[in-house]
N, CA, C and O atoms as a GROMACS GRO file, in nm:
protein
  472
    1UNK      N    1  -0.193   2.086  -0.177
    1UNK     CA    2  -0.167   1.954  -0.158
    1UNK      C    3  -0.129   1.925  -0.334
    1UNK      O    4  -0.025   1.872  -0.372
    2UNK      N    5  -0.215   1.963  -0.403
    2UNK     CA    6  -0.215   1.938  -0.562
    2UNK      C    7  -0.032   1.992  -0.623
    2UNK      O    8   0.040   1.926  -0.698
    3UNK      N    9  -0.003   2.111  -0.567
    3UNK     CA   10   0.138   2.141  -0.600
    3UNK      C   11   0.207   2.068  -0.527
    3UNK      O   12   0.313   2.062  -0.590
    4UNK      N   13   0.219   2.013  -0.441
    4UNK     CA   14   0.326   1.889  -0.358
    4UNK      C   15   0.314   1.804  -0.467
    4UNK      O   16   0.400   1.818  -0.553
    5UNK      N   17   0.204   1.693  -0.492
    5UNK     CA   18   0.198   1.591  -0.565
    5UNK      C   19   0.228   1.619  -0.727
    5UNK      O   20   0.255   1.524  -0.800
    6UNK      N   21   0.224   1.733  -0.769
    6UNK     CA   22   0.300   1.749  -0.893
    6UNK      C   23   0.432   1.764  -0.882
    6UNK      O   24   0.502   1.709  -0.967
    7UNK      N   25   0.490   1.837  -0.781
    7UNK     CA   26   0.621   1.830  -0.746
    7UNK      C   27   0.695   1.692  -0.714
    7UNK      O   28   0.817   1.674  -0.711
    8UNK      N   29   0.628   1.630  -0.699
    8UNK     CA   30   0.702   1.447  -0.693
    8UNK      C   31   0.624   1.372  -0.728
    8UNK      O   32   0.564   1.289  -0.660
    9UNK      N   33   0.611   1.406  -0.904
    9UNK     CA   34   0.590   1.312  -0.992
    9UNK      C   35   0.471   1.249  -0.967
    9UNK      O   36   0.446   1.132  -0.997
   10UNK      N   37   0.361   1.362  -0.887
   10UNK     CA   38   0.243   1.291  -0.906
   10UNK      C   39   0.204   1.209  -0.786
   10UNK      O   40   0.083   1.190  -0.775
   11UNK      N   41   0.288   1.153  -0.689
   11UNK     CA   42   0.272   1.068  -0.598
   11UNK      C   43   0.262   1.166  -0.463
   11UNK      O   44   0.289   1.283  -0.490
   12UNK      N   45   0.232   1.143  -0.341
   12UNK     CA   46   0.242   1.200  -0.238
   12UNK      C   47   0.369   1.214  -0.154
   12UNK      O   48   0.397   1.294  -0.065
   13UNK      N   49   0.448   1.100  -0.216
   13UNK     CA   50   0.584   1.087  -0.130
   13UNK      C   51   0.698   1.164  -0.181
   13UNK      O   52   0.735   1.157  -0.298
   14UNK      N   53   0.757   1.245  -0.083
   14UNK     CA   54   0.877   1.329  -0.116
   14UNK      C   55   1.012   1.233  -0.124
   14UNK      O   56   1.006   1.117  -0.085
   15UNK      N   57   1.124   1.286  -0.173
   15UNK     CA   58   1.239   1.222  -0.191
   15UNK      C   59   1.274   1.129  -0.053
   15UNK      O   60   1.328   1.019  -0.058
   16UNK      N   61   1.243   1.182   0.039
   16UNK     CA   62   1.280   1.117   0.170
   16UNK      C   63   1.229   0.980   0.168
   16UNK      O   64   1.296   0.897   0.230
   17UNK      N   65   1.104   0.932   0.097
   17UNK     CA   66   1.049   0.812   0.128
   17UNK      C   67   1.086   0.727  -0.011
   17UNK      O   68   1.099   0.605  -0.017
   18UNK      N   69   1.102   0.841  -0.144
   18UNK     CA   70   1.150   0.757  -0.257
   18UNK      C   71   1.276   0.749  -0.309
   18UNK      O   72   1.303   0.736  -0.428
   19UNK      N   73   1.359   0.758  -0.209
   19UNK     CA   74   1.484   0.746  -0.185
   19UNK      C   75   1.524   0.620  -0.108
   19UNK      O   76   1.641   0.581  -0.115
   20UNK      N   77   1.421   0.546  -0.026
   20UNK     CA   78   1.411   0.420   0.029
   20UNK      C   79   1.439   0.317  -0.085
   20UNK      O   80   1.440   0.358  -0.201
   21UNK      N   81   1.460   0.190  -0.058
   21UNK     CA   82   1.451   0.116  -0.179
   21UNK      C   83   1.334   0.053  -0.220
   21UNK      O   84   1.268  -0.019  -0.147
   22UNK      N   85   1.303   0.085  -0.359
   22UNK     CA   86   1.203   0.028  -0.449
   22UNK      C   87   1.177  -0.130  -0.404
   22UNK      O   88   1.268  -0.206  -0.370
   23UNK      N   89   1.034  -0.167  -0.411
   23UNK     CA   90   0.991  -0.301  -0.396
   23UNK      C   91   0.998  -0.360  -0.538
   23UNK      O   92   1.031  -0.289  -0.632
   24UNK      N   93   0.974  -0.464  -0.551
   24UNK     CA   94   0.987  -0.543  -0.679
   24UNK      C   95   0.814  -0.632  -0.638
   24UNK      O   96   0.786  -0.736  -0.578
   25UNK      N   97   0.732  -0.528  -0.705
   25UNK     CA   98   0.594  -0.615  -0.710
   25UNK      C   99   0.557  -0.629  -0.826
   25UNK      O  100   0.571  -0.547  -0.917
   26UNK      N  101   0.488  -0.774  -0.834
   26UNK     CA  102   0.433  -0.810  -0.993
   26UNK      C  103   0.292  -0.752  -1.034
   26UNK      O  104   0.218  -0.813  -1.112
   27UNK      N  105   0.265  -0.653  -0.987
   27UNK     CA  106   0.148  -0.605  -1.049
   27UNK      C  107   0.155  -0.455  -1.089
   27UNK      O  108   0.182  -0.363  -1.012
   28UNK      N  109   0.125  -0.445  -1.241
   28UNK     CA  110   0.106  -0.346  -1.320
   28UNK      C  111   0.062  -0.216  -1.264
   28UNK      O  112  -0.054  -0.237  -1.226
   29UNK      N  113   0.094  -0.082  -1.236
   29UNK     CA  114   0.033   0.021  -1.173
   29UNK      C  115   0.063   0.010  -1.024
   29UNK      O  116  -0.024   0.064  -0.956
   30UNK      N  117   0.153  -0.041  -0.960
   30UNK     CA  118   0.188  -0.025  -0.840
   30UNK      C  119   0.313  -0.030  -0.829
   30UNK      O  120   0.386  -0.110  -0.887
   31UNK      N  121   0.358   0.084  -0.730
   31UNK     CA  122   0.515   0.125  -0.682
   31UNK      C  123   0.498   0.112  -0.549
   31UNK      O  124   0.386   0.109  -0.500
   32UNK      N  125   0.612   0.103  -0.475
   32UNK     CA  126   0.629   0.085  -0.350
   32UNK      C  127   0.778   0.126  -0.287
   32UNK      O  128   0.874   0.072  -0.340
   33UNK      N  129   0.799   0.207  -0.187
   33UNK     CA  130   0.919   0.210  -0.130
   33UNK      C  131   0.899   0.162  -0.001
   33UNK      O  132   0.795   0.183   0.060
   34UNK      N  133   1.040   0.066   0.069
   34UNK     CA  134   1.017   0.010   0.195
   34UNK      C  135   1.095   0.056   0.300
   34UNK      O  136   1.184   0.133   0.266
   35UNK      N  137   1.087   0.032   0.410
   35UNK     CA  138   1.152   0.066   0.521
   35UNK      C  139   1.148  -0.066   0.616
   35UNK      O  140   1.039  -0.098   0.664
   36UNK      N  141   1.263  -0.141   0.645
   36UNK     CA  142   1.227  -0.258   0.721
   36UNK      C  143   1.355  -0.240   0.868
   36UNK      O  144   1.456  -0.174   0.892
   37UNK      N  145   1.278  -0.332   0.927
   37UNK     CA  146   1.396  -0.360   1.069
   37UNK      C  147   1.372  -0.492   1.070
   37UNK      O  148   1.311  -0.550   0.980
   38UNK      N  149   1.428  -0.560   1.195
   38UNK     CA  150   1.445  -0.712   1.175
   38UNK      C  151   1.318  -0.790   1.227
   38UNK      O  152   1.317  -0.911   1.246
   39UNK      N  153   1.193  -0.691   1.250
   39UNK     CA  154   1.078  -0.752   1.287
   39UNK      C  155   0.925  -0.732   1.216
   39UNK      O  156   0.818  -0.792   1.232
   40UNK      N  157   0.962  -0.630   1.139
   40UNK     CA  158   0.849  -0.559   1.032
   40UNK      C  159   0.902  -0.483   0.915
   40UNK      O  160   1.020  -0.455   0.897
   41UNK      N  161   0.799  -0.453   0.837
   41UNK     CA  162   0.833  -0.393   0.713
   41UNK      C  163   0.722  -0.286   0.683
   41UNK      O  164   0.608  -0.330   0.668
   42UNK      N  165   0.744  -0.145   0.673
   42UNK     CA  166   0.678  -0.044   0.617
   42UNK      C  167   0.683  -0.030   0.455
   42UNK      O  168   0.788  -0.014   0.392
   43UNK      N  169   0.564  -0.039   0.400
   43UNK     CA  170   0.567  -0.014   0.243
   43UNK      C  171   0.476   0.132   0.203
   43UNK      O  172   0.363   0.154   0.248
   44UNK      N  173   0.527   0.196   0.140
   44UNK     CA  174   0.468   0.306   0.119
   44UNK      C  175   0.417   0.302  -0.071
   44UNK      O  176   0.488   0.320  -0.170
   45UNK      N  177   0.289   0.275  -0.062
   45UNK     CA  178   0.237   0.241  -0.169
   45UNK      C  179   0.189   0.346  -0.260
   45UNK      O  180   0.125   0.438  -0.209
   46UNK      N  181   0.213   0.347  -0.399
   46UNK     CA  182   0.154   0.430  -0.487
   46UNK      C  183   0.079   0.367  -0.586
   46UNK      O  184   0.144   0.318  -0.679
   47UNK      N  185  -0.064   0.354  -0.588
   47UNK     CA  186  -0.123   0.291  -0.682
   47UNK      C  187  -0.208   0.333  -0.768
   47UNK      O  188  -0.296   0.408  -0.726
   48UNK      N  189  -0.206   0.301  -0.895
   48UNK     CA  190  -0.306   0.376  -1.001
   48UNK      C  191  -0.459   0.315  -1.001
   48UNK      O  192  -0.493   0.209  -0.949
   49UNK      N  193  -0.519   0.381  -1.052
   49UNK     CA  194  -0.662   0.358  -1.015
   49UNK      C  195  -0.678   0.254  -1.141
   49UNK      O  196  -0.608   0.266  -1.241
   50UNK      N  197  -0.795   0.128  -1.122
   50UNK     CA  198  -0.808   0.048  -1.170
   50UNK      C  199  -0.719  -0.097  -1.159
   50UNK      O  200  -0.718  -0.192  -1.237
   51UNK      N  201  -0.656  -0.078  -1.047
   51UNK     CA  202  -0.544  -0.198  -1.001
   51UNK      C  203  -0.653  -0.279  -0.930
   51UNK      O  204  -0.745  -0.225  -0.869
   52UNK      N  205  -0.637  -0.405  -0.941
   52UNK     CA  206  -0.681  -0.502  -0.860
   52UNK      C  207  -0.570  -0.621  -0.821
   52UNK      O  208  -0.497  -0.697  -0.886
   53UNK      N  209  -0.595  -0.598  -0.684
   53UNK     CA  210  -0.530  -0.677  -0.594
   53UNK      C  211  -0.587  -0.818  -0.577
   53UNK      O  212  -0.687  -0.825  -0.506
   54UNK      N  213  -0.539  -0.940  -0.634
   54UNK     CA  214  -0.623  -1.031  -0.616
   54UNK      C  215  -0.626  -1.101  -0.481
   54UNK      O  216  -0.542  -1.062  -0.400
   55UNK      N  217  -0.702  -1.189  -0.447
   55UNK     CA  218  -0.733  -1.244  -0.355
   55UNK      C  219  -0.615  -1.350  -0.273
   55UNK      O  220  -0.606  -1.466  -0.314
   56UNK      N  221  -0.543  -1.311  -0.179
   56UNK     CA  222  -0.422  -1.355  -0.124
   56UNK      C  223  -0.428  -1.357   0.039
   56UNK      O  224  -0.508  -1.277   0.088
   57UNK      N  225  -0.363  -1.428   0.116
   57UNK     CA  226  -0.318  -1.412   0.245
   57UNK      C  227  -0.173  -1.423   0.283
   57UNK      O  228  -0.097  -1.492   0.215
   58UNK      N  229  -0.133  -1.360   0.386
   58UNK     CA  230   0.034  -1.360   0.441
   58UNK      C  231   0.048  -1.283   0.583
   58UNK      O  232  -0.061  -1.265   0.637
   59UNK      N  233   0.106  -1.256   0.620
   59UNK     CA  234   0.145  -1.216   0.784
   59UNK      C  235   0.030  -1.102   0.800
   59UNK      O  236  -0.041  -1.044   0.719
   60UNK      N  237   0.041  -1.097   0.906
   60UNK     CA  238  -0.062  -0.913   0.967
   60UNK      C  239  -0.004  -0.841   0.925
   60UNK      O  240   0.116  -0.844   0.897
   61UNK      N  241  -0.105  -0.731   0.907
   61UNK     CA  242  -0.097  -0.613   0.796
   61UNK      C  243  -0.157  -0.498   0.854
   61UNK      O  244  -0.277  -0.517   0.877
   62UNK      N  245  -0.111  -0.372   0.888
   62UNK     CA  246  -0.222  -0.252   0.928
   62UNK      C  247  -0.174  -0.140   0.807
   62UNK      O  248  -0.062  -0.098   0.776
   63UNK      N  249  -0.270  -0.120   0.770
   63UNK     CA  250  -0.258   0.026   0.689
   63UNK      C  251  -0.355   0.130   0.710
   63UNK      O  252  -0.454   0.128   0.783
   64UNK      N  253  -0.299   0.244   0.617
   64UNK     CA  254  -0.349   0.386   0.633
   64UNK      C  255  -0.366   0.453   0.495
   64UNK      O  256  -0.264   0.483   0.434
   65UNK      N  257  -0.474   0.477   0.446
   65UNK     CA  258  -0.471   0.521   0.341
   65UNK      C  259  -0.486   0.678   0.361
   65UNK      O  260  -0.567   0.740   0.430
   66UNK      N  261  -0.373   0.726   0.273
   66UNK     CA  262  -0.295   0.866   0.267
   66UNK      C  263  -0.397   0.971   0.168
   66UNK      O  264  -0.463   1.070   0.200
   67UNK      N  265  -0.381   0.915   0.054
   67UNK     CA  266  -0.441   1.003  -0.048
   67UNK      C  267  -0.558   0.874  -0.136
   67UNK      O  268  -0.524   0.756  -0.125
   68UNK      N  269  -0.659   0.898  -0.199
   68UNK     CA  270  -0.716   0.810  -0.300
   68UNK      C  271  -0.812   0.718  -0.224
   68UNK      O  272  -0.846   0.743  -0.108
   69UNK      N  273  -0.850   0.624  -0.283
   69UNK     CA  274  -0.961   0.529  -0.249
   69UNK      C  275  -0.945   0.376  -0.320
   69UNK      O  276  -0.911   0.356  -0.437
   70UNK      N  277  -0.981   0.266  -0.211
   70UNK     CA  278  -1.000   0.178  -0.246
   70UNK      C  279  -1.106   0.078  -0.228
   70UNK      O  280  -1.197   0.150  -0.185
   71UNK      N  281  -1.151  -0.037  -0.232
   71UNK     CA  282  -1.253  -0.107  -0.222
   71UNK      C  283  -1.145  -0.224  -0.145
   71UNK      O  284  -1.054  -0.275  -0.211
   72UNK      N  285  -1.166  -0.256  -0.014
   72UNK     CA  286  -1.090  -0.356   0.023
   72UNK      C  287  -1.163  -0.450   0.094
   72UNK      O  288  -1.243  -0.427   0.184
   73UNK      N  289  -1.117  -0.595   0.030
   73UNK     CA  290  -1.221  -0.681   0.103
   73UNK      C  291  -1.123  -0.759   0.221
   73UNK      O  292  -1.004  -0.774   0.196
   74UNK      N  293  -1.172  -0.799   0.330
   74UNK     CA  294  -1.116  -0.856   0.447
   74UNK      C  295  -1.189  -0.955   0.491
   74UNK      O  296  -1.286  -0.941   0.564
   75UNK      N  297  -1.135  -1.089   0.437
   75UNK     CA  298  -1.269  -1.209   0.476
   75UNK      C  299  -1.353  -1.198   0.413
   75UNK      O  300  -1.351  -1.209   0.290
   76UNK      N  301  -1.459  -1.171   0.489
   76UNK     CA  302  -1.618  -1.164   0.411
   76UNK      C  303  -1.665  -1.031   0.402
   76UNK      O  304  -1.766  -1.005   0.336
   77UNK      N  305  -1.584  -0.925   0.476
   77UNK     CA  306  -1.638  -0.765   0.485
   77UNK      C  307  -1.569  -0.732   0.352
   77UNK      O  308  -1.468  -0.780   0.300
   78UNK      N  309  -1.668  -0.620   0.308
   78UNK     CA  310  -1.604  -0.532   0.168
   78UNK      C  311  -1.636  -0.425   0.229
   78UNK      O  312  -1.744  -0.428   0.288
   79UNK      N  313  -1.560  -0.305   0.237
   79UNK     CA  314  -1.566  -0.169   0.258
   79UNK      C  315  -1.478  -0.082   0.169
   79UNK      O  316  -1.368  -0.111   0.122
   80UNK      N  317  -1.548   0.032   0.153
   80UNK     CA  318  -1.478   0.160   0.075
   80UNK      C  319  -1.349   0.218   0.167
   80UNK      O  320  -1.388   0.262   0.275
   81UNK      N  321  -1.211   0.227   0.147
   81UNK     CA  322  -1.144   0.314   0.249
   81UNK      C  323  -1.093   0.436   0.176
   81UNK      O  324  -1.036   0.407   0.071
   82UNK      N  325  -1.097   0.544   0.200
   82UNK     CA  326  -1.065   0.661   0.183
   82UNK      C  327  -0.959   0.733   0.269
   82UNK      O  328  -0.929   0.689   0.380
   83UNK      N  329  -0.902   0.845   0.216
   83UNK     CA  330  -0.782   0.907   0.301
   83UNK      C  331  -0.827   0.946   0.434
   83UNK      O  332  -0.933   1.003   0.460
   84UNK      N  333  -0.722   0.903   0.526
   84UNK     CA  334  -0.725   0.897   0.689
   84UNK      C  335  -0.781   0.760   0.769
   84UNK      O  336  -0.776   0.734   0.889
   85UNK      N  337  -0.827   0.692   0.672
   85UNK     CA  338  -0.888   0.542   0.712
   85UNK      C  339  -0.778   0.442   0.727
   85UNK      O  340  -0.686   0.424   0.648
   86UNK      N  341  -0.804   0.369   0.857
   86UNK     CA  342  -0.708   0.290   0.860
   86UNK      C  343  -0.775   0.120   0.878
   86UNK      O  344  -0.895   0.102   0.903
   87UNK      N  345  -0.698   0.031   0.864
   87UNK     CA  346  -0.753  -0.119   0.831
   87UNK      C  347  -0.660  -0.223   0.886
   87UNK      O  348  -0.541  -0.207   0.857
   88UNK      N  349  -0.693  -0.328   0.961
   88UNK     CA  350  -0.608  -0.438   0.984
   88UNK      C  351  -0.647  -0.562   0.960
   88UNK      O  352  -0.756  -0.605   0.998
   89UNK      N  353  -0.564  -0.629   0.896
   89UNK     CA  354  -0.581  -0.764   0.839
   89UNK      C  355  -0.503  -0.870   0.914
   89UNK      O  356  -0.387  -0.890   0.877
   90UNK      N  357  -0.562  -0.954   1.033
   90UNK     CA  358  -0.484  -1.078   1.053
   90UNK      C  359  -0.420  -1.133   0.999
   90UNK      O  360  -0.438  -1.128   0.878
   91UNK      N  361  -0.293  -1.226   1.052
   91UNK     CA  362  -0.247  -1.317   1.006
   91UNK      C  363  -0.341  -1.430   0.936
   91UNK      O  364  -0.433  -1.490   0.992
   92UNK      N  365  -0.292  -1.450   0.775
   92UNK     CA  366  -0.356  -1.582   0.754
   92UNK      C  367  -0.524  -1.531   0.680
   92UNK      O  368  -0.595  -1.610   0.618
   93UNK      N  369  -0.553  -1.415   0.702
   93UNK     CA  370  -0.670  -1.386   0.636
   93UNK      C  371  -0.698  -1.337   0.500
   93UNK      O  372  -0.651  -1.231   0.459
   94UNK      N  373  -0.781  -1.422   0.422
   94UNK     CA  374  -0.764  -1.380   0.288
   94UNK      C  375  -0.847  -1.258   0.264
   94UNK      O  376  -0.954  -1.229   0.317
   95UNK      N  377  -0.760  -1.172   0.148
   95UNK     CA  378  -0.811  -1.020   0.105
   95UNK      C  379  -0.762  -1.009  -0.008
   95UNK      O  380  -0.679  -1.076  -0.069
   96UNK      N  381  -0.848  -0.874  -0.046
   96UNK     CA  382  -0.830  -0.851  -0.188
   96UNK      C  383  -0.841  -0.691  -0.212
   96UNK      O  384  -0.853  -0.622  -0.111
   97UNK      N  385  -0.839  -0.634  -0.324
   97UNK     CA  386  -0.848  -0.463  -0.323
   97UNK      C  387  -0.854  -0.418  -0.451
   97UNK      O  388  -0.769  -0.461  -0.528
   98UNK      N  389  -0.954  -0.322  -0.500
   98UNK     CA  390  -0.970  -0.264  -0.597
   98UNK      C  391  -0.958  -0.114  -0.605
   98UNK      O  392  -1.042  -0.044  -0.549
   99UNK      N  393  -0.870  -0.067  -0.664
   99UNK     CA  394  -0.822   0.044  -0.634
   99UNK      C  395  -0.923   0.155  -0.731
   99UNK      O  396  -0.926   0.146  -0.854
  100UNK      N  397  -0.996   0.251  -0.658
  100UNK     CA  398  -1.107   0.329  -0.759
  100UNK      C  399  -1.046   0.454  -0.783
  100UNK      O  400  -1.092   0.500  -0.887
  101UNK      N  401  -0.953   0.537  -0.726
  101UNK     CA  402  -0.880   0.652  -0.734
  101UNK      C  403  -0.735   0.629  -0.683
  101UNK      O  404  -0.701   0.558  -0.588
  102UNK      N  405  -0.666   0.695  -0.755
  102UNK     CA  406  -0.503   0.680  -0.770
  102UNK      C  407  -0.468   0.689  -0.577
  102UNK      O  408  -0.497   0.785  -0.506
  103UNK      N  409  -0.433   0.622  -0.553
  103UNK     CA  410  -0.388   0.628  -0.380
  103UNK      C  411  -0.287   0.595  -0.376
  103UNK      O  412  -0.244   0.524  -0.467
  104UNK      N  413  -0.188   0.641  -0.244
  104UNK     CA  414  -0.093   0.646  -0.154
  104UNK      C  415  -0.135   0.581  -0.010
  104UNK      O  416  -0.210   0.632   0.074
  105UNK      N  417  -0.078   0.477  -0.003
  105UNK     CA  418  -0.138   0.391   0.147
  105UNK      C  419  -0.012   0.327   0.192
  105UNK      O  420   0.054   0.249   0.123
  106UNK      N  421   0.023   0.368   0.328
  106UNK     CA  422   0.115   0.312   0.413
  106UNK      C  423   0.057   0.173   0.442
  106UNK      O  424  -0.062   0.164   0.474
  107UNK      N  425   0.150   0.041   0.432
  107UNK     CA  426   0.105  -0.067   0.490
  107UNK      C  427   0.235  -0.109   0.563
  107UNK      O  428   0.344  -0.093   0.510
  108UNK      N  429   0.222  -0.161   0.682
  108UNK     CA  430   0.292  -0.214   0.793
  108UNK      C  431   0.310  -0.348   0.772
  108UNK      O  432   0.200  -0.390   0.739
  109UNK      N  433   0.387  -0.437   0.772
  109UNK     CA  434   0.361  -0.598   0.761
  109UNK      C  435   0.446  -0.663   0.896
  109UNK      O  436   0.555  -0.624   0.939
  110UNK      N  437   0.387  -0.742   0.934
  110UNK     CA  438   0.412  -0.793   1.073
  110UNK      C  439   0.573  -0.921   1.016
  110UNK      O  440   0.605  -1.021   1.081
  111UNK      N  441   0.625  -0.886   0.919
  111UNK     CA  442   0.754  -0.952   0.849
  111UNK      C  443   0.835  -0.886   0.799
  111UNK      O  444   0.802  -0.827   0.696
  112UNK      N  445   0.945  -0.872   0.841
  112UNK     CA  446   1.070  -0.801   0.752
  112UNK      C  447   1.111  -0.796   0.626
  112UNK      O  448   1.184  -0.719   0.564
  113UNK      N  449   1.032  -0.922   0.593
  113UNK     CA  450   1.078  -0.991   0.418
  113UNK      C  451   0.958  -1.010   0.335
  113UNK      O  452   0.950  -1.088   0.240
  114UNK      N  453   0.853  -0.923   0.386
  114UNK     CA  454   0.723  -0.924   0.288
  114UNK      C  455   0.744  -0.903   0.134
  114UNK      O  456   0.682  -0.964   0.047
  115UNK      N  457   0.856  -0.793   0.109
  115UNK     CA  458   0.882  -0.759  -0.012
  115UNK      C  459   1.021  -0.769  -0.027
  115UNK      O  460   1.093  -0.731   0.065
  116UNK      N  461   1.061  -0.807  -0.114
  116UNK     CA  462   1.232  -0.771  -0.183
  116UNK      C  463   1.240  -0.635  -0.266
  116UNK      O  464   1.153  -0.577  -0.330
  117UNK      N  465   1.397  -0.598  -0.239
  117UNK     CA  466   1.378  -0.449  -0.310
  117UNK      C  467   1.422  -0.505  -0.461
  117UNK      O  468   1.478  -0.612  -0.485
  118UNK      N  469   1.378  -0.394  -0.562
  118UNK     CA  470   1.435  -0.451  -0.706
  118UNK      C  471   1.569  -0.443  -0.702
  118UNK      O  472   1.636  -0.479  -0.798
   0.00000   0.00000   0.00000
């Protein structure tokens, strides 16, 4: 796995993903590539350690941690998520994240326009 990550510029994603449109995200240390249809948007995030995503809400979101680790607050629940673990955030639920180890995470949003391309 380490050799693959070095080959992909430190990320777990191959060109198959990194050739998708990159999202315009206003948080330093966060990159993402999106795949959308007319009902939802999937974003492959690569997030540096130390990044904090402030408390916010939006459409429903399902995610799975591919590599790394984060502390995720969903409503009143605070939990650490690691590789292989998934979460669901219902529409309108306040949530925030603190990335403790560089992570790759796949998030699927119940909106086709959650993010715009750069």
